C-alpha positions, -999 to +999 in steps of 0.1 A: +080+014+007+068-017+024+096-045+030+103-074+052+136-049+065+141-046+103+130-013+114+155+007+131+158-005+166+134+022+180+145+017+221+179+017+235+193-012+253+197-013+287+230-031+282+243-005+264+233+025+286+251+001+313+282-001+296+280+039+287+275+047+325+306+024+335+328+039+306+312+079+318+323+069+352+361+056+339+362+087+313+360+107+348+389+092+367+411+086+337+404+128+331+419+133+369+451+116+359+462+142+333+485+170+343+478+199+320+440+208+309+454+190+273+462+160+285+432+161+314+408+169+281+426+142+261+422+112+284+385+121+289+379+124+249+395+086+241+375+074+271+346+084+260+351+080+221+353+041+232+329+039+254+307+054+226+321+029+201+314-001+227+281+010+238+269+016+203+285-014+187+263-036+209+234-021+195+246-022+159+254-058+161+217-072+161+204-040+138+229-024+116+207+005+115+209+011+154+234+035+153+213+061+132+189+066+164+183+102+174+195+095+207+231+080+195+234+108+169+230+135+197+256+119+219+278+121+184+271+153+182+278+167+217+307+146+215+321+163+186+310+194+198+331+194+231+354+166+234+364+151+197+393+180+190+410+165+217+419+130+201+444+149+185+472+171+203+459+209+212+494+225+232+477+258+226+448+251+248+472+248+280+475+284+278+437+294+276+426+271+299+426+266+339+430+231+351+404+231+379+378+247+355+387+224+328+382+194+353+344+212+360+338+216+325+350+181+314+325+167+346+296+183+329+300+171+297+303+137+310+269+143+333+252+154+303+265+125+286+249+102+313+221+119+316+210+120+281+219+077+276+201+076+311+165+095+305+164+085+266+145+051+282+119+078+297+103+088+261+065+094+261+046+074+234+046+089+200+009+099+191-006+076+172-016+104+142+017+111+135+022+074+132+001+069+109+004+102+091+044+085+083+027+057+071+010+070+040+024+064+007+042+087-015+043+088-051+074+101-065+060+133-084+049+144-044+085+134-036+097+156-062+075+184-057+083+185-019+121+184-031+119+215-061+094+237-038+122+231-004+150+242-027+134+269-045+119+284-015+151+281+006+171+299-017+147+323-027+158+352-003+192+350-014+179+350-049+157+384-042+188+399-025+211+393-060+180+396-087+177+362-093+212+364-110+232+333-105+264+343-106+263+371-082+244+349-061+277+322-063+298+353-060+284+367-028+281+330-012+314+329-016+325+364+000+333+369+036+310+353+067+278+378+069+286+403+045+263+385+018+231+412+007+206+386+024+224+387+058+195+391+086+200+422+103+202+425+138+165+439+145+147+423+111+122+432+089+094+422+070+123+409+045+138+385+075+106+363+068+117+352+039+151+342+059+130+321+082+112+302+052+144+297+037+151+271+068+127+250+046+166+243+027+170+216+058+145+191+039+164+191+006+194+166+016+171+140+036+149+141+003+177+139-019+187+108+000+155+088+002+152+096-036+187+088-048+184+054-027+152+045-046+171+057-077+150+026-095+118+047-095+130+076-111+142+086-146+181+091-153+177+130-161+157+136-126+180+120-107+210+143-122+191+172-112+183+159-080+219+151-074+229+186-088+209+204-068+222+183-036+253+194-044+247+230-046+231+225-011+261+210+002+286+238-016+258+266+000+268+250+033+302+247+030+310+286+014+291+296+045+316+287+071+292+272+094+302+239+100+271+230+121+251+236+091+269+214+064+273+188+093+231+188+097+230+182+058+256+156+057+236+138+084+201+144+073+213+133+038+230+096+053+199+094+075+173+099+049+195+078+024+203+047+049+164+043+058+156+034+022+179+007+020+178-030+025+204-048+043+218-064+013+230-027+001+244-018+035+280-018+024+272+007-003+260+029+028+293+022+042+312+037+014+289+064+009+295+073+051+336+073+040+335+090+016+308+117+024+322+117+061+360+118+051+345+152+028+333+167+060+362+165+082+384+179+054+360+205+047+354+213+079+393+219+084+395+241+055+363+262+066+380+272+098+407+288+073+384+308+051+353+318+069+363+351+082+377+361+047+355+340+027+360+312+002+367+334-029+395+357-009+410+323+005+417+311-031+427+342-043+457+339-018+462+304-023+466+310-057+494+339-055+530+323-066+542+329-029+510+326-010+513+341+027+514+313+057+489+322+082+500+311+114+492+277+129+497+257+160+524+229+147+514+207+170+473+210+166+459+186+140+425+193+142+400+222+157+366+225+160+354+254+182+371+248+221+337+249+232+349+227+265+370+258+270+338+281+271+320+260+293+350+256+319+349+300+318+312+297+324+317+277+353+345+304+367+318+331+364+291+318+371+272+323+399+306+345+410+302+370+388+267+368+376+238+352+391+216+320+373+197+332+344+169+308+352+139+307+335+151+335+307+173+308+289+138+282+281+117+313+276+144+331+251+143+292+230+099+297+235+098+327+218+130+325+190+100+314+166+086+346+165+097+373+140+107+403+147+089+422+123+059+408+142+071+414+178+097+447+177+104+446+212+112+409+214+144+404+234+179+404+216+194+374+236+206+364+271+213+394+296+250+374+299+265+365+268+290+342+266+312+367+245+311+388+278+322+360+296+352+350+277+359+387+275+358+395+236+341+415+214+302+414+206+319+407+168+332+373+175+306+346+182+309+319+212+290+290+218+292+266+249+268+243+232+238+233+254+257+220+280+268+258+292+241+273+281+222+251+307+244+259+334+243+296+328+204+288+337+205+267+366+240+252+371+248+217+376+211+206+380+204+229+347+227+207+329+209+174+339+176+188+333+185+201+299+202+164+292+175+143+306+151+165+282+171+160+254+173+124+260+138+121+264+129+140+236+155+123+209+140+085+217+108+102+216+111+112+178+133+076+177+099+053+184+086+071+153+112+049+132+088+020+142+062+033+115+086+042+087+069+022+058+070+049+031+091+077+017+078+103+033+077+087+068+115+086+063+124+121+051+098+136+077+120+114+104+154+123+088+147+160+086+139+160+125+177+150+130+186+187+114+169+201+149+188+173+171+223+180+160+221+220+162+202+219+190+232+201+209+251+234+201+223+256+214+194+245+228+178+283+220+175+271+183+158+239+189+122+256+183+132+271+153+153+240+141+117+219+140+103+245+118+111+222+087+096+188+104+067+209+108+066+220+072+070+183+062+040+172+084+025+201+071+030+188+029+015+154+040-014+167+060-024+188+028-011+163-004-009+128+005-041+109+004-053+090+038-051+056+020-025+032+031-022+020-006+004+035-026-006+052-053+029+053-074 
């Protein structure tokens, strides 16, 4: 895969960061001019969006792939989770939020953006062994082997639950959220270990991206099979109703695809981004409408001669999750009604990969939950992004420390791009974006989200020759 193409810019631009800090300060003062919670959030959203576009644009001018660095993707993911929906009218937000806590919540988000931007300049060096590993040339048969291994074992726990009946599998997949027979129980058992193995499915999109971008190396029948498997994986993410899962599939696919391209095919990638991005935004909106009843029931309702009209805010044109509302509510309750959780939060993140079948007494979750803070039933899942979790742990200092950690971590992973000279290198690098994206939603999942990347590295250690010469 050696090429004279410039590699992905692996270090952030100081001028870009400076522009971002100035823009974030401007966002804070602009936000204060709002008279209602939704107006304040809207002002901040537009300013932060413009700041990100200008800041990233400075770097993209010198290298078109700079916009795909891990730190940039983390900033984009955090923006999508916290402020993106406020680019559109959200009048219902005013009946739910309090102005003073909304200011605090937005300020914490701006602090998180700024801390990531600053501390991405302080990444530790990448281990030489890992830098060398991603240069190992990868024969097409190895890439195909990893792909089909990941695809099969990624769906294995679902197939076992339905007796390997594909029709039943699809029928169950389109059912109501959490109603599937393979849904992991609260306490887990030995079968839950297969669910953990299922995380290897997250390797499918980036591998498919690399293979489809390097399609000249593969037979037509192989490419068709890969494409159909990719579509089925996207379908699984879509019908799950879990938007961050589908987002992780989309982003890792695009990263894998882009890094295997040459600059002369950049237009091809831009068109692909437009098509896939538009599809995700539309699909994300549809997922909100059917995730509680399932796609099957949703289509049945829509297929009625006079389908019932579900109540919807006529002025609300796009909805994510109102994570900003949850962050704001956390600042109202903590530390007034509950003490900061301190080390409990990072401790839970560290022990999360340990299966409950091995450790039956493993803590179930935080002692103070977001559902409790929001005053809703535990059957409803609430999230506040890593910003809310960090504040719950240690207040504003916790937000700064967590953001600094993610800034350094994403920049550290970005340094791996300097050695991407093989298809496996692109695969391993792209798979890491899954952990980056969903960690913006919850820092508690970071340690499990990195498991697919660790699996990919183990594949390379076992199956790829150490010689730098291509065996393809």
